[in-house]
Backbone as CSV, one residue per row, in Angstrom:
resi,resn,N_x,N_y,N_z,CA_x,CA_y,CA_z,C_x,C_y,C_z
1,MET,63.912,41.366,136.795,63.113,42.242,135.959,63.353,43.677,136.396
2,ASN,63.438,44.580,135.444,63.690,45.987,135.708,62.445,46.624,136.310
3,LEU,62.632,47.457,137.347,61.493,48.044,138.071,60.641,48.954,137.205
4,PRO,61.178,49.828,136.352,60.299,50.636,135.497,59.436,49.777,134.580
5,HIS,59.992,48.657,134.098,59.201,47.762,133.258,58.078,47.113,134.066
6,THR,58.344,46.756,135.317,57.332,46.157,136.197,56.201,47.147,136.442
7,PHE,56.581,48.385,136.746,55.574,49.420,136.999,54.722,49.657,135.753
8,ALA,55.342,49.734,134.596,54.613,49.952,133.341,53.684,48.777,133.056
9,ALA,54.148,47.545,133.308,53.316,46.365,133.076,52.101,46.367,134.002
10,LEU,52.300,46.736,135.271,51.173,46.814,136.208,50.173,47.881,135.783
11,LEU,50.645,48.992,135.319,49.767,50.075,134.882,48.948,49.659,133.664
12,VAL,49.577,49.007,132.692,48.867,48.541,131.497,47.838,47.476,131.881
13,ALA,48.207,46.558,132.785,47.271,45.512,133.222,46.058,46.127,133.911
14,ALA,46.267,47.151,134.730,45.150,47.795,135.429,44.200,48.457,134.452
15,VAL,44.739,49.127,133.454,43.890,49.796,132.463,43.106,48.769,131.650
16,LEU,43.752,47.679,131.255,43.064,46.658,130.469,41.979,45.950,131.272
17,LEU,42.245,45.648,132.528,41.248,44.958,133.347,40.057,45.853,133.663
18,ALA,40.266,47.145,133.732,39.169,48.068,134.040,38.370,48.427,132.803
19,SER,38.795,47.994,131.636,38.125,48.330,130.384,36.818,47.561,130.231
20,PRO,35.755,48.216,129.726,34.494,47.503,129.520,34.544,46.552,128.335
21,ALA,35.636,46.557,127.578,35.740,45.668,126.422,35.734,44.207,126.860
22,TRP,36.121,43.906,128.076,36.138,42.535,128.572,34.728,42.018,128.821
23,ALA,33.758,42.911,128.955,32.393,42.489,129.280,31.721,41.805,128.105
24,GLY,31.979,42.232,126.901,31.352,41.625,125.735,30.034,42.309,125.399
25,GLU,29.471,41.907,124.287,28.245,42.507,123.762,27.089,42.359,124.747
26,GLY,26.484,43.477,125.125,25.300,43.462,125.972,25.571,43.238,127.444
27,HIS,26.835,43.073,127.833,27.124,42.804,129.234,27.765,43.977,129.961
28,ASP,28.120,45.025,129.245,28.609,46.202,129.951,27.388,46.966,130.440
29,HIS,27.499,47.577,131.586,26.354,48.227,132.201,26.184,49.669,131.752
30,GLY,27.115,50.152,130.959,26.969,51.492,130.406,27.007,52.566,131.474
31,ASP,26.750,53.787,131.036,26.784,54.915,131.951,25.420,55.239,132.530
32,ALA,24.364,54.675,131.979,23.013,55.019,132.422,22.647,54.250,133.678
33,ALA,22.074,54.979,134.630,21.569,54.355,135.848,20.210,53.725,135.544
34,PRO,19.850,52.666,136.267,18.537,52.085,136.043,17.451,53.113,136.358
35,ALA,16.465,53.200,135.495,15.398,54.177,135.683,14.407,53.678,136.714
36,THR,13.920,54.592,137.520,12.888,54.264,138.485,11.580,54.146,137.728
37,VAL,10.865,53.057,137.941,9.643,52.803,137.200,8.555,53.789,137.597
38,GLY,8.411,54.064,138.833,7.397,54.993,139.309,7.293,54.885,140.810
39,GLN,6.565,55.791,141.367,6.422,55.747,142.807,5.235,54.862,143.176
40,ALA,5.264,54.334,144.389,4.189,53.466,144.857,2.928,54.295,145.060
41,LEU,1.822,53.749,144.623,0.545,54.442,144.764,-0.003,54.228,146.174
42,PRO,-0.701,55.242,146.712,-1.310,55.071,148.037,-2.346,53.959,147.998
43,ARG,-2.444,53.216,149.093,-3.396,52.114,149.146,-3.918,51.937,150.563
44,PHE,-5.025,51.242,150.673,-5.580,50.900,151.973,-6.036,49.448,151.928
45,SER,-6.169,48.864,153.092,-6.732,47.518,153.179,-7.709,47.488,154.341
46,ALA,-8.749,46.688,154.168,-9.764,46.504,155.198,-10.087,45.018,155.240
47,VAL,-10.057,44.432,156.444,-10.187,42.997,156.586,-11.266,42.675,157.619
48,SER,-12.038,41.627,157.317,-12.987,41.077,158.286,-12.805,39.567,158.296
49,GLU,-13.666,38.843,159.001,-13.575,37.384,159.024,-13.991,36.775,157.691
50,THR,-14.731,37.542,156.873,-15.250,37.027,155.617,-14.498,37.556,154.403
51,PHE,-14.236,38.864,154.388,-13.676,39.509,153.196,-12.364,40.233,153.497
52,GLU,-11.624,40.452,152.416,-10.425,41.289,152.453,-10.524,42.238,151.263
53,LEU,-10.468,43.534,151.528,-10.609,44.551,150.491,-9.332,45.378,150.444
54,VAL,-8.794,45.546,149.244,-7.618,46.391,149.032,-8.003,47.443,148.008
55,GLY,-7.683,48.701,148.311,-7.944,49.797,147.391,-6.657,50.511,147.038
56,VAL,-6.485,50.825,145.757,-5.287,51.513,145.271,-5.727,52.822,144.628
57,LEU,-5.208,53.929,145.146,-5.575,55.261,144.660,-4.591,55.710,143.592
58,SER,-5.138,56.116,142.446,-4.335,56.687,141.369,-5.047,57.951,140.902
59,GLY,-4.621,59.087,141.424,-5.286,60.356,141.106,-6.659,60.402,141.743
60,LYS,-7.698,60.403,140.900,-9.083,60.416,141.393,-9.708,59.022,141.376
61,GLN,-9.011,58.056,140.856,-9.554,56.708,140.692,-9.055,55.770,141.786
62,ILE,-9.991,55.026,142.380,-9.640,53.989,143.354,-10.020,52.644,142.742
63,THR,-9.027,51.784,142.583,-9.266,50.434,142.092,-9.356,49.521,143.306
64,LEU,-10.430,48.734,143.372,-10.693,47.868,144.523,-10.526,46.403,144.128
65,TYR,-9.933,45.639,145.031,-9.776,44.201,144.867,-10.407,43.541,146.086
66,LEU,-11.425,42.710,145.863,-12.152,42.059,146.947,-11.912,40.558,146.882
67,ASP,-11.430,39.987,147.980,-11.151,38.555,148.072,-11.820,37.981,149.310
68,ARG,-12.002,36.661,149.311,-12.461,35.956,150.508,-11.265,35.827,151.439
69,PHE,-11.489,36.079,152.711,-10.402,36.047,153.676,-9.855,34.627,153.846
70,ALA,-10.721,33.633,153.818,-10.319,32.256,154.110,-9.353,31.688,153.076
71,ASP,-9.630,31.900,151.778,-8.795,31.262,150.757,-8.225,32.230,149.721
72,ASN,-8.430,33.520,149.908,-7.896,34.562,149.038,-8.441,34.473,147.607
73,SER,-9.590,33.839,147.422,-10.194,33.771,146.090,-10.972,35.056,145.829
74,PRO,-10.980,35.523,144.588,-11.683,36.777,144.278,-13.192,36.622,144.445
75,VAL,-13.840,37.697,144.893,-15.283,37.731,145.044,-15.843,38.431,143.818
76,ARG,-16.668,37.717,143.074,-17.240,38.277,141.846,-18.702,38.622,142.100
77,GLY,-19.161,39.681,141.481,-20.568,40.059,141.568,-20.967,40.695,142.888
78,ALA,-20.026,41.238,143.618,-20.343,41.892,144.890,-20.762,43.341,144.646
79,GLN,-21.455,43.887,145.617,-21.784,45.309,145.601,-20.986,45.953,146.729
80,ILE,-20.247,47.010,146.381,-19.378,47.671,147.352,-19.740,49.147,147.402
81,GLU,-19.985,49.635,148.625,-20.178,51.059,148.860,-19.039,51.539,149.737
82,LEU,-18.355,52.589,149.301,-17.253,53.160,150.073,-17.681,54.478,150.688
83,GLU,-17.228,54.696,151.906,-17.383,56.001,152.537,-15.964,56.476,152.846
84,ILE,-15.570,57.556,152.167,-14.215,58.080,152.311,-14.313,59.510,152.819
85,GLY,-13.827,59.736,154.020,-13.847,61.079,154.593,-15.250,61.665,154.659
86,GLY,-16.280,60.838,154.892,-17.649,61.330,155.028,-18.458,61.310,153.743
87,ALA,-17.862,61.098,152.596,-18.587,61.066,151.321,-18.775,59.608,150.890
88,LYS,-19.972,59.287,150.367,-20.280,57.910,149.960,-20.184,57.759,148.440
89,PHE,-19.662,56.580,148.029,-19.485,56.262,146.614,-19.851,54.807,146.385
90,LYS,-20.467,54.526,145.246,-20.797,53.152,144.864,-19.751,52.683,143.853
91,ALA,-19.184,51.504,144.107,-18.160,50.948,143.225,-18.800,50.300,142.020
92,GLU,-18.150,50.469,140.862,-18.598,49.856,139.610,-17.689,48.672,139.310
93,LYS,-18.261,47.593,138.792,-17.486,46.403,138.440,-16.620,46.703,137.211
94,GLN,-15.344,46.318,137.273,-14.391,46.474,136.172,-13.729,45.132,135.934
95,GLY,-14.047,44.478,134.846,-13.462,43.167,134.575,-14.027,42.117,135.516
96,ASP,-13.296,41.010,135.687,-13.773,39.917,136.531,-13.471,40.122,138.009
97,ASP,-12.291,40.646,138.301,-11.818,40.623,139.685,-11.623,41.987,140.331
98,GLN,-12.056,43.049,139.696,-11.821,44.350,140.307,-13.016,45.274,140.169
99,TYR,-13.023,46.267,141.038,-14.083,47.266,141.084,-13.423,48.627,141.043
100,GLU,-14.192,49.661,140.750,-13.601,50.990,140.600,-14.538,52.060,141.151
101,VAL,-13.948,53.051,141.801,-14.653,54.238,142.272,-13.893,55.439,141.732
102,VAL,-14.620,56.385,141.127,-13.997,57.611,140.635,-14.470,58.745,141.539
103,LEU,-13.517,59.395,142.190,-13.806,60.502,143.107,-13.980,61.791,142.317
104,PRO,-14.718,62.764,142.854,-14.874,64.036,142.149,-13.549,64.799,142.017
105,GLU,-12.648,64.633,142.983,-11.316,65.256,142.910,-10.329,64.395,143.683
106,ALA,-9.067,64.547,143.357,-8.028,63.768,144.037,-7.942,64.194,145.497
107,PRO,-7.856,63.234,146.406,-7.769,63.574,147.834,-6.471,64.303,148.164
108,LYS,-6.537,65.151,149.152,-5.361,65.896,149.634,-4.520,64.984,150.533
109,PRO,-3.230,65.286,150.697,-2.387,64.471,151.581,-2.932,64.443,153.004
110,GLY,-2.807,63.298,153.628,-3.281,63.097,154.993,-3.834,61.700,155.152
111,VAL,-4.443,61.440,156.309,-5.023,60.140,156.597,-6.540,60.265,156.504
112,LEU,-7.133,59.453,155.624,-8.585,59.466,155.438,-9.172,58.149,155.928
113,PRO,-10.231,58.212,156.756,-10.898,56.976,157.151,-11.704,56.418,155.978
114,VAL,-11.672,55.097,155.807,-12.398,54.431,154.733,-13.272,53.343,155.357
115,THR,-14.550,53.371,155.025,-15.481,52.331,155.462,-16.120,51.732,154.223
116,ALA,-16.159,50.418,154.150,-16.743,49.730,152.997,-17.865,48.813,153.459
117,THR,-18.993,48.912,152.775,-20.094,47.983,152.990,-20.100,47.031,151.798
118,VAL,-19.891,45.746,152.081,-19.773,44.745,151.036,-20.965,43.794,151.130
119,THR,-21.640,43.598,149.996,-22.730,42.632,149.906,-22.422,41.688,148.746
120,ALA,-22.285,40.380,149.067,-22.003,39.368,148.052,-22.947,38.198,148.301
121,GLY,-23.994,38.090,147.486,-24.976,37.022,147.671,-25.698,37.215,148.996
122,ASN,-25.649,36.200,149.872,-26.308,36.266,151.183,-25.414,36.889,152.248
123,GLU,-24.159,37.186,151.904,-23.205,37.702,152.885,-23.119,39.220,152.786
124,ALA,-23.094,39.845,153.943,-22.899,41.298,154.010,-21.921,41.573,155.148
125,ASP,-21.055,42.550,154.925,-20.035,42.835,155.932,-19.657,44.308,155.872
126,LEU,-19.182,44.816,156.990,-18.712,46.190,157.102,-17.214,46.133,157.385
127,LEU,-16.418,46.784,156.535,-14.961,46.764,156.678,-14.469,48.193,156.865
128,ALA,-13.401,48.354,157.654,-12.858,49.694,157.909,-11.344,49.690,157.732
129,GLY,-10.846,50.801,157.229,-9.410,50.973,157.040,-9.068,52.444,156.941
130,GLU,-7.818,52.743,156.651,-7.351,54.126,156.502,-6.528,54.256,155.231
131,LEU,-6.750,55.352,154.533,-5.976,55.678,153.339,-5.000,56.778,153.733
132,ASP,-3.709,56.452,153.743,-2.664,57.392,154.159,-1.971,57.917,152.906
133,ILE,-2.210,59.195,152.600,-1.656,59.811,151.393,-0.525,60.751,151.803
134,HIS,0.654,60.514,151.229,1.824,61.351,151.503,2.108,62.224,150.300
135,GLU,2.707,63.380,150.551,3.159,64.230,149.444,4.356,63.569,148.785
136,ALA,4.463,63.728,147.487,5.617,63.183,146.766,6.837,64.026,147.104
137,ALA,7.848,63.383,147.673,9.058,64.091,148.067,10.252,63.513,147.327
138,HIS,11.132,64.356,146.906,12.394,63.967,146.269,12.169,63.138,145.008
139,VAL,11.135,63.397,144.281,10.847,62.631,143.069,11.849,62.958,141.978
140,ASP,12.275,64.223,141.896,13.150,64.643,140.808,14.628,64.392,141.075
141,GLU,14.982,63.956,142.290,16.386,63.723,142.600,16.877,62.457,141.920
142,ALA,18.006,62.551,141.276,18.597,61.384,140.628,19.521,60.684,141.622
143,ALA,19.572,59.392,141.543,20.451,58.625,142.412,21.895,58.824,141.955
144,HIS,22.814,58.915,142.922,24.223,59.065,142.587,24.754,57.732,142.085
145,THR,25.374,57.741,140.915,25.929,56.522,140.352,27.404,56.720,140.055
146,HIS,28.103,55.624,139.949,29.528,55.648,139.632,29.714,55.023,138.255
147,SER,30.507,55.684,137.419,30.780,55.136,136.094,32.004,54.224,136.169
148,TRP,32.197,53.443,135.110,33.333,52.530,135.092,34.647,53.298,135.098
149,THR,34.656,54.528,134.554,35.911,55.299,134.532,36.321,55.706,135.941
150,GLU,35.331,55.955,136.793,35.658,56.296,138.181,36.297,55.098,138.882
151,TYR,35.715,53.914,138.686,36.293,52.707,139.287,37.675,52.412,138.704
152,ALA,37.848,52.619,137.400,39.143,52.380,136.767,40.194,53.324,137.335
153,GLY,39.815,54.570,137.561,40.749,55.535,138.145,41.212,55.105,139.528
154,TRP,40.268,54.634,140.338,40.638,54.162,141.681,41.512,52.913,141.593
155,ALA,41.223,52.036,140.649,42.035,50.825,140.494,43.460,51.173,140.069
156,VAL,43.588,52.088,139.121,44.918,52.496,138.661,45.683,53.169,139.796
157,ALA,45.024,54.023,140.542,45.692,54.694,141.665,46.136,53.677,142.720
158,GLY,45.291,52.681,142.991,45.655,51.650,143.961,46.833,50.828,143.502
159,LEU,46.821,50.452,142.217,47.947,49.686,141.693,49.227,50.511,141.653
160,ALA,49.108,51.800,141.354,50.291,52.669,141.357,50.867,52.771,142.768
161,ALA,49.986,52.891,143.773,50.465,52.957,145.159,51.139,51.640,145.546
162,LEU,50.558,50.528,145.121,51.155,49.226,145.410,52.520,49.096,144.739
163,ALA,52.629,49.554,143.493,53.908,49.497,142.784,54.962,50.364,143.480
164,LEU,54.565,51.534,143.968,55.511,52.386,144.696,55.974,51.721,145.984
165,LEU,55.057,51.036,146.680,55.458,50.323,147.900,56.446,49.202,147.592
166,VAL,56.188,48.463,146.518,57.096,47.388,146.123,58.460,47.976,145.743
167,TRP,58.451,49.045,144.961,59.703,49.695,144.553,60.479,50.202,145.771
168,GLY,59.781,50.849,146.702,60.451,51.349,147.910,60.999,50.206,148.751
169,GLY,60.226,49.106,148.855,60.705,47.954,149.631,61.946,47.341,149.023
170,ARG,61.984,47.252,147.712,63.172,46.697,147.040,64.392,47.596,147.239
171,ARG,64.175,48.896,147.233,65.309,49.817,147.459,65.871,49.648,148.857
172,VAL,64.966,49.496,149.822,65.429,49.295,151.210,66.200,47.990,151.319
173,ILE,65.689,46.919,150.721,66.366,45.615,150.783,67.719,45.693,150.076
174,ASN,67.777,46.344,148.901,69.059,46.477,148.179,70.044,47.311,148.967
175,ALA,69.576,48.358,149.622,70.470,49.204,150.414,71.042,48.407,151.595
176,ARG,70.227,47.574,152.207,70.709,46.754,153.335,71.734,45.729,152.834
177,SER,71.476,45.133,151.674,72.412,44.118,151.173,73.748,44.769,150.762
178,VAL,73.702,45.998,150.264,74.930,46.694,149.911,75.730,46.998,151.190
179,ARG,75.029,47.456,152.253,75.699,47.735,153.519,76.240,46.459,154.142
180,ALA,75.460,45.380,154.046,75.919,44.105,154.609,77.125,43.579,153.824
181,GLY,77.137,43.788,152.503,78.280,43.349,151.668,79.512,44.169,151.949
182,ALA,79.339,45.478,152.252,80.484,46.336,152.541,81.087,46.003,153.891
183,ALA,80.250,45.555,154.841,80.739,45.223,156.167,81.499,43.892,156.167
184,ALA,81.212,43.030,155.243,81.865,41.717,155.210,83.178,41.831,154.585
């Protein structure tokens, strides 16, 4: 086979294999990077032998989830009082399994002590935890992504380098055989 034809065939094969047309309908990943859904909301947890309380802060609203420690079943009909950074708040029942506290203003970044007094039927307990609020950093930075054309370019360059090595190796072998034939 002629070497220029081999090189051309390798180049065409590399371009075709790197093409997204082989992926089919709905299977090419396109140029768009997956979007970040959102950042994790600050949360705290407080645990005792009886209860487990988790609070999730979203702006000025704290959503509370109260479960029994032993079997992780939700506690319904409880009364919860929160003390956050020295201020006291009474939680309001929201739905079957959650409670809510609305703060007068969103807390500033830092670590806030949280104390919860929980009363459920004949049981009462005091739970303590910390709410660690961080400033949002690097939210607007986009993740670096690579498009299929970048990968195709690297594949073509790699195949071209491989073809040059094969071509150079064949020239060396042919030159040796010509010298060996002349010596005989």
